[in-house]
N, C-alpha and C positions, 0 to 999 in steps of 0.2 A: 505850432512846430517845433515839438522838443529833440527829434531827432537832430544830431552835431553835425552831417556833413549835409543839410540840407538850405540849411542860410548861404554859407560860402558857393552852393552848387545854383541857389539863385541870384547869386550875384556876381557870377561868373559869368561871358559875353554868351549867349542863347538867344537864340531867338524862340519865342514863346508862338502857340498857335491862340486863339482871342477865339470864343466860340458864346457870339449874341443869338437870343432867341429871337423870331419871326413872329408873327403872327398869322402870315397868308403864306407864308414857304419854308423850306426848311431856313435850317437856323443860320444867320449869317455866321463863315468862317475862315479868317485870315490867320498869315503866319504875321508876325506885329515885334518890334524893338518895345521891349521897357527898361523901363527902371524899375532900383527896387531899392526901397529904405529902410526895409523891417519892420514895418508892417504895410506899407498900402504898397502899391502898383502902380507906376505912372506911363500908358500908353497917348503919343501924341500924336492926333493926326491931321489930315485939313479938314475944314470946317464943310467942305465940300463933298467928303466920302461915305461911300456908303455906313463906316462905324457909326460917323459922328450922327448919321440921318439916322440910324436905327437908334439911338440915345438919346437924340435932340427929346426934350420936354417929358424926357422921365427922369425921376427920382429910383433909388437902388434896385436896377433891373439885375434880375440875376445870371453871370457870366461863368464860363468856364474858360481858367487859365491853364493848358499845359504846356510843360516845360518839361523836356527830355537830354537826353545826352546822343547823340549819333553814333558811338562806337562801342563794342560793347565792352568787360559788360556794364550793361545798362542801367538807367537812374532814370527815374521821372517823377516831376508832382505835380498835379493837379489841381490847382487853385479854385474851390469852388465861391462863389463871393456875389458880392453887388456892386455895378458899376452905373459912375453918374458924369452925366458929360460935363467938364467946366471949358469954363474961359479959358486964354489960354497966358496963367500968371507964373510962369513956370519960361524965364522968357530964355534962357541955359539951356535947356531943356533937349532942343533941338542937337545943338552941338555937344555938349555930353554924350548923347545917344549916337550921334558919329562916329568920336572921339571913340568912347567906346568898340564899336563897332567893327569900325574902318581903322583905330590909330589915328593921330593930331593932322600928319599931313591929308592926306586921302579923305580924313571925315572935314575938315577944311574947304577942302575942294567939293565936296558934296557939298554942304550947305552952301557954299557959294553959287554953285550950279543952281540947285533950287531958290535962290534969292533973285536968282538973271529967269527962273520961269514964274517967276512970279510970285513964289511960296516965303511968306514973311511971317514977322509971328501972329500979324494982327488976321494972317486965314488961320492961323491953329487955332485949336482943340484939345484937352487933355483930358483922357478917360483917368479917374480913376478909381483905382476899385480897390476894395477892403475884402478881405481874406474875410470866410466863415470858415470854411471846413475845409482840410485839406487831404491829399490822400499821396502817399510820396511809396516806392521800394527804390529800394538797392538792393542791386542784383551782384554787388563786388563780392558780399562774407559767402554766398550760396558759390560763388567760383572758385575757391578755396585760394590756398597760394600759390596752386601750378595752373589754375584756370585763368586767375589775375597773370603770370608770366607769359603762357598761350598770346592771350589778348593783349599784348602789349608788344609781344613780337607780329603777330598776327597784324597787326596796326600799324609794326614798320614797316614790312613790309607790301600790305596792302590798306593803303591811305584812302580816307574816304573822299572822294573826287568833288568835288563842287557840281 
């Protein structure tokens, strides 16, 4: 990951799409929250989830993680690497992710709701993804100064809806 924009881009608040191969049908592909420490990606999942089941008992499963911007001019990063399911050795990870994606107040409310639902640190696992190859593209330079100005105004008048 030599391009200067990539590490800040990956640390920004973005939803990624994780794709895990399966032998009996199409890959399991789902949106996920992630944490990136500069060397690896961490995704916290419930132990009974399809993602946890797909990785259970397997070491170094080949996966793809796609992270993109939602507004033009677009940027994206696809990480090809290996994933392994780990015990939840990161008890603060769920709250850290909730704060990152929802903010402190709503993040704390989210964690409390999950705990009331029975989701606790014992019922969580961590998917650790170690990047091996990265493909990325930044369309900002191709847009030029006028294009970036145009898209800034376009986003102002036509924001992306949830």
